[in-house]
N, C-alpha and C positions, 0 to 999 in steps of 0.2 A: 334379527338379532344384531346388536351393536356391540362395539368394543371400545374400551376407554384405556388410555395410557396413564397409569397411576404412578407417580413418583413418590417414593417413600424415603424419609430421612429419620434416622434414630440418633438422638442427641443424649449425651450423658446426663443422668438425673432429670430427664424430662420425658414427657410422653412422645411417642413417635408422631411424625407429621406426614400426612398423605394428601397430595393434591393432584388434580387433573393436570398433567404436564402440558397439555395443549390449550388449556383455558376452560373457563366455565362452560359446562354442558357439551363440550366438544367430544364427538364420538367418531369412530371409524365404521365403515360398512363391512369390513372384513378383518379377520385376525391377521392376515398377511400385511395389510396396510398398517395396522397397529405395530406389528413387529418391525417393519421397515422404519417407522418413526422412532421406535425404541432404539434401534441401531444408530440412527442419526443423533438422537439425544445423547447417547453415550459418547459418541464422537465429539459432540460440541462441548460436553462437560469434562472429558478426560483426554481427548485426542485419540481415543481408541474406540471405534464403533462397537456398541453393545456392551461396553465395560463401564462400571461405575465405581466410585471411590468406596472404601470401607464405610459402613454405616449408612449406605444409601443403595437404592435399587429402583428399577422401574419395571412394572409388570403390565401386561395386557390382560384386562379383566373383562369378561363378558358381562354386559349390563342390560337391564330392561327398563323401559319407561323414560329413558333419557335420549333425546335426539331423534325420537321416532315420530 
């Protein structure tokens, strides 16, 4: 089982955007690894680990068939 860090942005009057925060087809071997990178991403974007601006969020999602 693999995990992907998905970054989501909601913009006014547009469809939400969701991307792999680490790059195309990048996955983690464990949920903990993904959560640690999520904390780091929040810190880089807002200066507060694990926190994101309004209208954005990052989630760790279990995936299959990618990176295996």
